[in-house]
N, C-alpha and C positions, 0 to 999 in steps of 0.2 A: 897644782896647789903648792908648788915648792918655791915660788919667787920670794925674795926678801920682803916685799910689801905684804904679801899674803901671810907670811910667817909672823910679821910684826902685828898684823891685824888679829891673827889667831891668838897671839900672846896677850894682846890688849884685852880681848874678849875674856880670855881665861883669868886675867888679873882682876877684872871688875866683876866677873860672875862668881869667882871663887870656886868654880866647879869645872871639871873636865870629864868628858864622856868616857865610858868604859873602853871605847874603841881606841882612845888615845893612850891606853895603858894605865890610866889612873883609876884608883879604886873608890875615891870619894864621890858619891852621887848625891845631888841635892835632895831629891825625894826619898833617897835611901836613908837620909838622916832622920826621917820621921819613922818612929816605931809603928809598924802596921798594927791595926786592930786584930784581935784574935779571931780565929775562925768562927767561934760561936757568935761573936758580935756581928761579924760580916753575914752570917746566916740570918740574923735578925734584921740587918739592913736589907738584905734581899727580900725579906718578908714585909718590908716597909714598917718595921717597928719604930715608933716615934723616938723612943729613947736612944736606940741604936743609931738612927739617922742623925740625932743630935750629937752623938759622940763622933760620928764620921765628920760632921760639919766642923766641930771644934778641933779635930785632929788635922784636917787638911785645908781649912779655909785660907790660912795665911799663904800656903803654897799655891793654891789656885789663884788667889788675888795677885800674888807676885807675878805669876805667869801672864795673866790677862793685862795687868798694868804694863808689863814690859812689852807686850804685843800692841797695846792700844795707845800707850803713852799719855793717858789722861785719867786722872783720879776718879772723877764722877762716872765716866764710862766704864772704868774697871770695876767699880762697886756694883753697877748695874749688871755687868757681865758675870761677875762672881755670883751674884744672887741668882741669875738665870741658870748658871751651871748647876747649882744645887736643886733648883726646881726640876731640871732635866734629870738629875740623879734620882730624885724621888720617882719620876715617871718611869725611868729605865732601871730601877733597882733590881728587877727580876733578871736583868742581864748580867749582874755582878757575879763573878766567879769567886766564891768565898775561900777557895784554896789558893788564891794568888794575891799578891800585893795590889790593892786597889788604885795605887797612885797613877800608873800608866793609863788606866781606864779613865780616871778623873781628868788627867791632862788631855786625853783625846777629846772628851766632852768639852773642856774649856777651849781647846783649839777650835773646835767646830762652832762654838758660840761666837768666837771672834770672827771666824770666816763668814758666818751668817751676817754679822754686823757689816763687814766690808762689802758683801754682796747686796745688802738691802738698800744701800744708798742713803741710809739715815745717818750714817757717820762718815764724815769726810776727813780722811787721814791728813790731807794737805793742810787742814786748818786746825789739827789737833796734835801738835808736835811738842807738847810740854815735856821738858826733860824729867826723868824719873827722880832726880834729886830734889825736885821741887817739893816732894812729899818726904819728910824726914823718916816716916815709918817705913817707907819702901826703901829708902837709902840704907837703912839699917839692915834690911834683909838681903840686899843685893850687892853690897860692897864688903870687902874684907876689912877686918880691924886694922887700924893704922899703928905705926910705931911711934907716932908723935905728931905735932902740929904740921910740920913740913910734909911728912908723908901723907897726912890726911888731905892737905891742899892738893898735892900731886894726884892722889887717888881720885879726889872729887873732880878735878879737871879731866882726867882720863875717862872717868865715868860719863861726864857730860859729853865729851867728844864721841865716845862710842855710842851712847844712846842717840845722839843727834844723827849720826851716820846710819844707825840701825833703823831709825824712823824714816829715812829716805829710801830704804830698800822696798821693792814690791813686797806685799804681804807674804807670798809663798816663800821668798828667800829669807825674809825676817823670821818667819816661823821656824824654818829649818835651823837657823842659828840659835834661837831662843830655846827650842826644845832640846837641842843637843848640848849646848854650852851652859845655859842657865838652869834648865830642868834636869840635865844630866842623863837624858835618855840615850840609849845606844842607837846606832843608825837603824837597826832592825825595829826597835820600838818606835822611832820616828816614822819609819815606813808604815808600820801598822797603824799609827795614829792618823797618818795622812792618806792612807789607802794607796801606797806606792809599793813597787818592788824595792828590795833592798838596794840594788845597784842604782836605781833611780833616786832613792833618798840620799845616797852618798854623793851622787853627781849634783843634786840640788844643793847640798851642803857646800860642796866645792865651789859651785857657781856663786853661792851666797857669800862665802869668804872672799872670793875674788872681787865681787861687787863692793863689799864692805871695805876691802883694801884700797880700792880706787877712791872711795869717799874719804878715807883717812890718810891718803898719801900726803906726806909732808906736814902732817898735823901732830903726829906722835913722836916723842923724843925717845 
């Protein structure tokens, strides 16, 4: 994972995601910027209290939507998937650990919803490769603030190229990058979400970066 092409790809992903995972030595984590609900509220979520479930939805919907949109690349599909995530949250609320940040648990459910879509055959990724910047609300969540018009143009072009290349990756490789670099999960959290060993998660991430680098070769300045 040390070639110049891979390094450029990793830098491009970090630039457009605005997040680097804890394993890279960075402290800013995307889901960590969300203030977790207090334990008492999470206890009520676990008991399927309607008001508490509503608070969970309001606190985490944007993060869940951003994740599924990045994985699916389609606004309508992402809306449906995000709704399905919170239906599953309601059904699985008894599994919530109120003593822990619920974000990794939610991201695991969201990832599984996307994987179910890919497996069902109802959604054809090859025909659904709309760039994330087609949706201004998502662009605002997934790109860094610019320093001026020229910076914004360069950032938008970089975002488009990275998203286009990302959508060309097989879903398992795309998921590895999105969970680590956009959602800010550590490799161990990615492993837990995907049902992998830690070493396997790191290896998949390395393969994903290499594959992304090949698709971006000669396209990034």
